[in-house]
C-alpha positions as CSV (number, residue, x, y, z in Angstrom):
1,M,-22.1,10.7,12.4
2,I,-20.5,8.5,15.0
3,R,-22.7,6.9,17.8
4,W,-20.7,6.0,20.6
5,S,-21.2,3.9,23.5
6,E,-19.9,1.5,26.2
7,P,-22.6,-1.7,26.1
8,A,-20.1,-3.2,28.3
9,E,-16.9,-3.3,30.5
10,H,-14.3,-1.8,29.2
11,V,-15.6,-2.5,25.6
12,G,-16.3,0.8,23.6
13,L,-18.6,0.8,20.5
14,A,-18.4,3.2,17.4
15,I,-21.1,3.1,15.2
16,L,-21.2,4.7,11.8
17,D,-24.3,6.5,11.6
18,R,-25.1,7.8,8.0
19,P,-27.1,4.8,6.6
20,E,-28.7,7.3,3.9
21,R,-25.0,7.5,2.4
22,R,-24.1,3.8,3.3
23,N,-21.7,5.1,6.0
24,A,-19.5,6.8,3.3
25,L,-16.8,8.3,4.9
26,N,-15.8,12.1,4.8
27,A,-13.2,14.2,6.5
28,E,-15.6,15.2,9.4
29,L,-16.6,11.4,10.2
30,C,-13.0,10.5,10.0
31,D,-12.6,13.4,12.5
32,D,-15.1,12.6,14.7
33,L,-14.3,8.5,14.9
34,R,-10.5,9.5,15.6
35,G,-11.5,11.7,18.5
36,H,-13.4,9.2,19.9
37,L,-10.6,6.9,19.6
38,E,-8.0,8.9,21.2
39,A,-10.2,10.2,24.2
40,N,-10.5,6.6,25.4
41,H,-7.3,5.0,25.2
42,Q,-8.3,3.5,28.7
43,L,-10.8,0.8,27.1
44,R,-9.7,-2.6,26.6
45,A,-11.3,-3.1,23.2
46,I,-13.4,-1.4,20.7
47,V,-15.9,-2.3,17.9
48,I,-16.3,-0.3,14.9
49,A,-19.8,-1.1,13.3
50,G,-21.9,0.3,10.8
51,E,-25.8,1.4,10.8
52,G,-28.0,0.3,8.0
53,S,-27.4,-2.2,5.2
54,A,-23.6,-1.7,4.9
55,F,-20.4,-1.4,7.0
56,C,-18.9,1.3,4.7
57,A,-19.2,2.2,1.4
58,G,-16.0,3.9,1.1
59,A,-15.3,7.1,0.4
60,D,-17.9,9.8,0.2
61,I,-17.3,10.1,-3.5
62,V,-20.5,11.9,-4.5
63,R,-19.6,14.8,-2.2
64,R,-16.2,14.9,-3.5
65,T,-17.3,14.9,-7.2
66,A,-20.1,17.9,-5.8
67,D,-17.0,20.3,-4.1
68,H,-16.1,22.3,-7.0
69,S,-12.7,23.4,-5.7
70,G,-11.7,19.8,-4.2
71,L,-10.4,16.3,-5.5
72,A,-12.4,15.8,-8.7
73,H,-11.5,19.4,-9.7
74,G,-8.1,19.6,-9.6
75,G,-7.8,20.9,-6.0
76,E,-7.3,19.7,-2.5
77,D,-8.6,16.7,-0.8
78,S,-9.5,16.8,3.2
79,F,-10.5,13.4,3.4
80,R,-7.5,11.7,2.7
81,P,-5.7,13.0,5.5
82,A,-8.2,12.9,8.0
83,F,-8.5,9.1,7.0
84,E,-4.8,8.5,7.0
85,L,-5.0,9.9,10.8
86,L,-8.0,7.9,11.6
87,C,-6.3,4.8,10.3
88,E,-3.1,5.0,12.0
89,E,-4.9,6.0,15.2
90,I,-7.2,2.7,14.8
91,Q,-3.5,0.7,14.6
92,H,-2.2,2.4,17.1
93,H,-4.4,2.7,19.6
94,P,-3.5,0.9,22.8
95,A,-6.5,-1.5,22.7
96,P,-7.7,-3.9,20.3
97,V,-10.1,-2.8,17.7
98,I,-12.5,-5.1,15.8
99,A,-14.3,-3.9,13.0
100,A,-18.0,-5.3,12.7
101,V,-18.4,-6.2,9.0
102,H,-22.4,-6.8,8.4
103,G,-22.5,-6.0,4.8
104,P,-20.6,-4.5,2.0
105,A,-17.1,-2.6,3.2
106,I,-16.0,-1.0,0.0
107,G,-13.0,1.1,-0.9
108,A,-12.0,3.2,2.3
109,G,-14.5,0.4,4.4
110,T,-12.3,-2.2,3.2
111,Q,-9.2,-0.1,4.2
112,L,-10.9,1.0,7.5
113,A,-11.4,-2.8,8.3
114,V,-8.1,-3.7,7.4
115,A,-6.5,-1.0,9.7
116,C,-8.5,-3.0,12.6
117,D,-6.5,-5.9,14.4
118,Y,-9.5,-8.4,13.8
119,R,-12.6,-8.1,11.2
120,V,-15.7,-10.1,12.1
121,A,-17.5,-10.8,9.3
122,G,-21.2,-11.4,8.8
123,P,-22.9,-13.8,6.1
124,G,-23.6,-10.6,3.6
125,A,-19.9,-9.0,4.2
126,V,-18.4,-7.6,1.0
127,F,-14.9,-6.7,0.5
128,G,-13.3,-4.7,-2.6
129,V,-11.1,-1.9,-3.4
130,P,-12.2,-0.4,-7.0
131,G,-9.4,2.1,-6.8
132,S,-9.1,0.9,-10.6
133,K,-12.1,1.6,-11.6
134,L,-11.5,5.3,-10.3
135,G,-8.1,6.1,-11.2
136,V,-6.9,6.2,-7.6
137,V,-3.6,4.3,-6.0
138,L,-3.8,3.6,-2.4
139,S,-1.2,5.4,0.2
140,P,1.9,3.3,0.8
141,K,0.9,2.5,4.6
142,N,-2.7,1.4,2.9
143,V,-1.2,-0.8,0.3
144,T,1.3,-2.1,3.2
145,R,-1.7,-3.2,5.6
146,L,-3.3,-5.1,2.8
147,V,-0.3,-6.8,1.6
148,Q,0.6,-7.9,5.2
149,L,-2.6,-9.0,5.6
150,V,-3.2,-11.4,2.2
151,G,0.0,-11.5,1.4
152,P,1.2,-10.1,-2.0
153,T,-0.3,-11.9,-4.7
154,N,-3.8,-11.8,-2.9
155,A,-3.7,-8.0,-2.7
156,S,-2.3,-7.8,-6.0
157,D,-5.0,-9.3,-7.5
158,L,-7.4,-7.2,-5.2
159,L,-5.8,-3.9,-6.4
160,V,-5.1,-4.4,-9.8
161,T,-8.6,-5.9,-10.7
162,S,-10.5,-4.2,-8.4
163,R,-13.0,-6.7,-7.9
164,Y,-15.3,-7.5,-4.5
165,V,-15.2,-10.7,-2.6
166,D,-17.7,-12.2,-0.3
167,R,-17.0,-13.3,3.2
168,D,-16.2,-17.0,2.1
169,E,-13.6,-15.9,0.1
170,A,-12.0,-12.8,1.9
171,N,-11.9,-15.3,4.8
172,R,-10.0,-18.1,2.6
173,L,-7.4,-14.6,1.5
174,G,-7.0,-14.0,5.2
175,L,-9.0,-11.0,5.2
176,V,-11.8,-12.2,7.6
177,T,-10.5,-13.3,11.5
178,R,-13.6,-15.3,11.9
179,G,-17.0,-15.4,10.2
180,V,-20.7,-14.9,12.2
181,D,-24.0,-14.6,12.2
182,D,-25.1,-11.5,14.4
183,T,-22.2,-9.3,13.6
184,R,-22.3,-6.7,16.0
185,T,-23.5,-9.0,19.0
186,D,-20.6,-11.7,18.3
187,A,-18.3,-8.7,17.6
188,L,-19.1,-7.3,21.1
189,A,-18.8,-10.7,23.0
190,F,-15.5,-11.1,21.5
191,A,-14.5,-7.8,22.4
192,S,-15.8,-8.7,25.9
193,Q,-13.3,-11.7,26.2
194,I,-10.6,-9.9,25.2
195,A,-11.5,-6.9,27.9
196,A,-11.4,-9.3,30.4
197,L,-7.7,-10.9,29.5
198,A,-4.9,-9.1,31.0
199,P,-4.9,-5.3,29.5
200,I,-0.9,-5.1,30.0
201,T,-0.4,-8.3,28.0
202,V,-3.1,-7.6,25.2
203,Q,-1.6,-4.3,24.9
204,G,1.9,-5.2,24.9
205,H,1.2,-8.3,22.6
206,K,-0.4,-5.9,20.3
207,R,2.3,-3.3,20.2
208,A,4.5,-6.5,19.7
209,V,2.8,-7.6,16.6
210,N,3.2,-3.8,15.1
211,L,6.6,-3.8,15.7
212,V,7.2,-7.3,13.9
213,K,5.1,-6.0,10.7
214,A,6.9,-2.8,11.0
215,A,10.4,-4.4,10.6
216,G,9.5,-5.9,7.6
217,A,7.9,-2.4,6.4
218,L,9.0,-0.9,3.2
219,G,12.0,1.6,3.6
220,E,12.1,5.5,2.7
221,A,12.4,4.9,-1.0
222,A,10.0,2.7,-1.8
223,L,7.5,4.5,0.4
224,A,8.3,7.7,-1.2
225,E,7.9,5.7,-4.8
226,I,4.5,4.5,-4.2
227,G,3.6,7.8,-2.6
228,E,4.4,9.3,-6.1
229,W,2.3,7.0,-8.2
230,E,-0.1,8.2,-5.5
231,R,0.1,11.6,-6.1
232,R,-0.1,11.6,-10.1
233,A,-3.0,9.5,-10.0
234,F,-4.9,12.1,-7.7
235,L,-3.6,14.7,-10.0
236,S,-4.6,12.8,-13.1
237,E,-7.3,13.4,-15.5
238,D,-8.4,10.1,-15.4
239,L,-9.2,10.3,-11.3
240,Q,-11.3,13.5,-12.6
241,E,-13.1,11.1,-15.4
242,G,-13.5,8.2,-12.6
243,L,-15.2,10.5,-10.4
244,A,-17.5,11.6,-12.6
245,A,-18.5,8.5,-14.2
246,F,-19.2,7.2,-10.8
247,A,-21.4,9.8,-10.3
248,E,-23.1,9.8,-13.4
249,K,-23.2,6.0,-13.5
250,R,-22.0,5.5,-16.6
251,P,-18.5,3.8,-17.4
252,P,-15.3,5.5,-17.3
253,N,-13.2,6.2,-20.0
254,F,-9.8,6.4,-19.5
255,T,-6.6,8.0,-21.3
256,G,-3.6,7.1,-18.9
257,N,-3.2,10.8,-18.6
């Protein structure tokens, strides 16, 4: 599900290769990508791209709804912990990681892009987190990453309304690092520019920025409170209704339970 290559010196390219599902993420794909990243800490820059019409359509909701032992039926969910570990690996990988967003990056697709150091976006890029339409609360770390990137007001707007934004608006919000015409080619060129720089300096600056962001991060009590909201949402009847409505292509009927 991940096509891995090293198309330029010191540069890795990971392609999400589920075009028939618009590169929707599941636990196996997250683990596969994380494995490639963990095995290549010697690289100096990495690009994550998607095959087909989308960068990443989010979590594989159809699969999660069909799994009668899983989330949509009140059971355990293997995707969330795998996705959290992937985002942590991206954030703390020694090399800068670039998301090459050429089409929709929705839900977990936006969160995946936000976890990267840079987001290179093509003309058809679209971002959005439809959690409010499904009954999902993002994890504390994913909320924190989005707030740090676009600010609390813009993050609240995106999370509460679940609206989608195109590349131009995403650029104004600070969600996009740079707009390009040929997404993958330009992202790889950007990665090669980084790879030609002093590795210790690049890695040191990435680590320094992460430490500065962490210094302003939420305390344990706040993390625990957001985590409780996340838990309540994932145990709610509304989440099961939201997932079922998505799979059945109908408006959800939320009750607040």
